[in-house]
N, C-alpha and C positions, 0 to 999 in steps of 0.2 A: 555278133551272132552267138559267140560262145557264152556270153553272159546270160543268154536266154536258155542255155542248154539244161539248166536245172529247174526251169519253170514248168508249170502244167501247160504244155503246149496243145494246140488243137490236134485232133486225131489225124488230120491230113498232113501234119508235119512228121515225116518219117525219119529224117536225118538232117545233119548239119554239115555243110561244107565250109570250112574256114580257110581261106586263101590269104597267106601273108599275115597271120594273126600275131598280135603282140601278147606277151605273157603278163605285162603290167602296164596300164595306161600311164601311171606316174613315171615309170622308167623310160618309156618311149618318148614322152614329152621332155624328160630331162636329157635324153640323148640328143634330141633335136636342138634343145637350148644350148647344149655344149657346142654343137656344130656351129651355132651362130655366135659363139664367143661369150656366152653368159656363164658366170660361175654358179655353182649349185647354191652357194650361200645367198645369192641375190635372187636367183630364178625360182628355187623351190618354194619359199614362202609365198612369193607373188603368184605362182601357178596354183598352189593349193588354195589360196584365198580366192583367186579368180574362179576356180571350179566351184567352190562353196557358194560364193555370192551370185555368180552368173548362171551356173549350171545346177545349183542346189544339190550338189553331191560331193562326197569326199573321194578324191582320187585313190586314196590309200585303201578304201573299202571296195573299190571296183576291181575285181580279180577274176579274169578268165580262168586261171588255174584253179581257183576255189570253186567256181561254178561247175567246171567239168568233173569235179570230184563226185558230183551228184547228177551228172548228165542223164537225161531220161530217153534220149534217142542216140543212135549211132553217130559217130563223128569221123569225118575225113579231114585231116590236116594236110594242107598243101602249102609248100613254101619253096621259093627259089633259093638255092644255096649261095647265090651271089647278091642277095638282097642287101642293099646299103641303106635302106630306110628303116625297115623293121629287121633287125639282125636275125639271121638264120638260127642263131642259138636260142631264140625265144620260142621256137616251135617245140623243142624237146621237153621243156617243163610242162607245157600244155598237154602234150601227148602222154607223158609219164603220169600226170595227175588224173587224166581221164579214166573213169571207171566203167564207162559204157563200152560197147563194141566200138573199136576204133581202128583206123588205118592211117598211115602217113605216106604221102607221095611228094617227093622232092625232085627238083630239076637242077642239075649241076650248074649250068652257066646262067641261070635265070636271075635277073634282078627283081626288084619289087614289082609284083603284079604282072610279071612277064613269063611266067611258067607256060602259059598256053601258047604264046608266040614262039618260044624256044622249042617246046616239045608238044606241038599240037596233037599229034597222033597219040602219044602217051597220055596226055592230059585228057583227051576225049575218052580214051579207053578207061582210064581210072574213074572218071565221072560216070560213065555208062555202067561200069561194073558196080560202083557204089549204089547208084540208083536201082539197078536190078536187084542187088542184094537186100536193100532196105525195103523195097516194095514187096519182095517175095519172102521176107523174113529168113533169108539165107545167110546165116551167120558164119558159115564156113569161109566166106570171103575175108573175114576179119582175122582168121587164124594164121 
């Protein structure tokens, strides 16, 4: 969803909520390859070639961080601090690169995709506050 943040989106798209976003598709794939015991020397060329042949794109050109530099709508970055699939450290470069109105919501004990389950009240409040802010063009929420 972050890759679309710099596109000319329909007027009814008022904001983007990115939960557990990765800062680099190539890096997240390499992290998972390493977990499975593959070396970078073997995995990287195969993965890059597969993306090019099967997906018709270059993983090195797909960059959420680059896209959010030109984001055209506000962005809410949500991430569990105990995420072991998409490392928590990946949300900071996204947030730092984003030039649109932005906000970050993290949940201390949450693993991948579990922020809502760990802090349902906080999650709902953050989403509701974000929706209200973007619908009403209330940018004080992002300060």
